[in-house]
C-alpha positions in Angstrom: 0.0 0.0 0.0 1.4 3.4 -1.0 0.0 5.2 2.1 2.1 2.9 4.3 5.5 3.9 2.8 7.5 6.6 4.5 10.3 8.4 2.6 13.2 8.8 5.1 14.7 11.8 3.3 11.4 13.6 3.4 11.1 13.4 7.2 12.0 16.3 9.4 13.8 15.8 12.7 10.8 16.5 14.9 7.5 14.5 15.1 6.1 14.5 11.6 2.5 13.5 11.4 1.3 11.1 8.7 -1.9 9.4 7.8 -2.8 6.2 5.9 -6.2 5.0 4.8 -6.7 1.2 5.5 -9.5 0.1 3.2 -11.9 -2.6 4.1 -10.4 -5.1 1.6 -6.9 -4.5 3.0 -8.2 -5.2 6.5 -10.1 -8.3 5.4 -7.0 -9.5 3.6 -5.2 -9.4 7.0 -8.1 -10.9 9.1 -9.1 -13.6 6.6 -5.5 -14.7 5.6 -4.5 -18.3 6.5 -5.2 -19.1 9.3 -8.2 -16.8 9.4 -9.4 -15.0 12.5 -13.1 -15.1 13.6 -13.6 -11.5 12.5 -14.3 -9.5 9.3 -13.6 -5.8 8.7 -16.7 -3.7 9.4 -15.3 -0.9 7.3 -12.2 1.1 6.6 -9.8 2.5 9.2 -7.7 5.6 9.4 -4.2 5.2 10.7 -2.7 8.4 12.2 0.8 8.5 13.5 4.1 10.5 13.8 7.5 9.7 12.6 10.7 11.1 14.3 14.0 11.0 12.5 17.0 10.4 14.7 20.0 10.5 12.3 19.1 7.6 9.9 17.0 5.8 12.5 13.2 6.5 12.4 10.8 6.1 15.3 7.3 5.4 14.2 4.4 5.8 16.6 0.7 5.3 15.7 -2.7 4.6 17.2 -5.8 3.7 15.3 -9.0 1.7 15.6 -10.0 -1.3 13.4 -13.7 -1.8 13.0 -14.5 -5.5 13.3 -17.6 -7.7 13.1 -17.8 -11.2 14.5 -20.3 -13.7 15.8 -21.4 -13.9 19.4 -19.8 -17.1 20.8 -23.1 -18.1 22.4 -26.0 -17.1 20.1 -24.1 -16.4 16.8 -25.6 -12.9 16.3 -23.4 -10.3 14.6 -21.3 -8.2 17.0 -19.5 -5.0 16.0 -16.3 -3.9 17.8 -13.9 -1.0 17.3 -10.6 -2.5 18.4 -7.8 -0.1 19.4 -4.3 -0.9 17.9 -1.0 0.7 18.8 2.2 0.6 16.8 5.6 1.7 18.1 8.6 0.7 16.1 12.2 1.9 15.4 13.5 1.5 11.9 17.3 1.2 11.4 19.1 1.2 8.1 20.4 -2.4 7.2 24.0 -1.3 7.2 23.7 0.0 10.8 21.7 -2.8 12.2 24.6 -5.0 13.3 28.2 -3.8 13.5 30.9 -6.3 12.7 31.7 -8.5 15.6 28.6 -7.5 17.5 26.6 -10.3 19.2 23.4 -11.0 17.2 20.2 -12.6 18.4 20.3 -15.4 15.8 23.6 -16.8 17.2 23.6 -20.4 18.4 23.6 -19.2 22.0 19.9 -18.4 21.6 20.0 -15.0 23.5 18.6 -11.8 22.3 18.7 -8.1 23.2 15.3 -7.0 24.5 16.3 -3.4 23.6 16.1 -4.4 19.9 12.7 -6.1 20.2 10.8 -3.2 18.5 13.5 -2.5 16.0 13.4 -3.4 12.3 15.7 -2.8 9.4 15.0 -0.9 6.2 16.8 -0.7 2.9 17.2 2.3 0.7 15.3 5.5 1.5 11.8 4.1 2.1 10.2 2.4 5.1 7.3 0.1 4.4 5.0 -0.1 7.4 2.7 -2.8 5.9 4.2 -5.7 7.8 4.3 -3.9 11.1 0.6 -2.8 10.7 -0.4 -6.3 9.8 1.4 -7.8 12.8 -0.1 -5.3 15.3 -3.7 -5.8 14.0 -3.3 -9.5 14.4 -1.8 -9.1 17.9 -4.8 -6.9 19.0 -7.5 -9.3 17.8 -9.8 -9.9 20.8 -11.2 -13.2 21.9 -14.5 -14.3 20.4 -17.1 -11.7 21.4 -20.4 -11.8 23.4 -23.4 -9.8 22.2 -24.0 -9.0 25.9 -22.7 -10.4 29.2 -25.9 -12.2 30.0 -26.4 -13.8 26.6 -28.3 -17.1 27.0 -27.1 -18.6 23.7 -28.9 -21.2 21.6 -31.0 -24.2 22.7 -28.9 -27.3 22.2 -32.0 -29.2 21.1 -33.9 -27.0 18.6 -31.4 -24.2 18.1 -33.7 -21.3 19.1 -32.1 -18.1 20.3 -32.9 -18.2 24.0 -32.5 -14.4 24.3 -35.8 -14.1 22.4 -37.7 -16.3 24.8 -37.9 -20.0 26.0 -38.4 -22.6 23.4 -40.3 -25.3 25.4 -37.7 -28.0 24.9 -37.0 -30.3 27.8 -33.4 -29.5 28.8 -33.5 -31.8 31.9 -32.5 -34.8 29.8 -29.4 -36.3 31.3 -26.5 -37.2 29.1 -26.4 -41.0 29.0 -22.8 -41.1 29.9 -23.7 -39.6 33.3 -27.0 -41.4 33.8 -25.4 -44.2 35.8 -24.3 -41.7 38.5 -27.9 -40.7 39.2 -28.5 -43.8 41.2 -25.5 -43.5 43.4 -26.3 -42.7 47.1 -23.5 -41.5 49.3 -23.4 -42.4 52.9 -22.2 -40.0 55.6 -19.3 -41.2 57.6 -19.6 -40.9 61.4 -16.7 -39.8 63.5 
């Protein structure tokens, strides 16, 4: 996406605001990719952020909301959410990322530098934020939603939405795997 590419030479030293439109099909491409999430995009999103140039390093900070729709995990009705997403990342030119002889996180020792956790490299004069935006959207996906906290769900016998009223099905039927326990009588032990 063209809106998610920052030109490093065009950035000023102070916080420079930028915006990017995230169309619905772009968001659905992220949400429905393999493996798909339980959500669809409910519309487009507007990413607003600021980029700060520190020499050749660039700090990118952004907050935006992703409109989502999903199914209630109990009654399967459609639920709309506006999920907040934050992105903070430092981009470092490839040639400055690791100095010769410097310990790298991919060495066989298996250690890493937590200070470099939110640091990525870029090549040339452009920084593409697409991968970082995709990652942060997926990390902020909520668990399956409820339409409301006291949702009664669906009747396991007839499938009626119990939020709309009782269905009349006999739900006192005992699972045959547990039926044998019904006849057990426990005796109280005397001291």
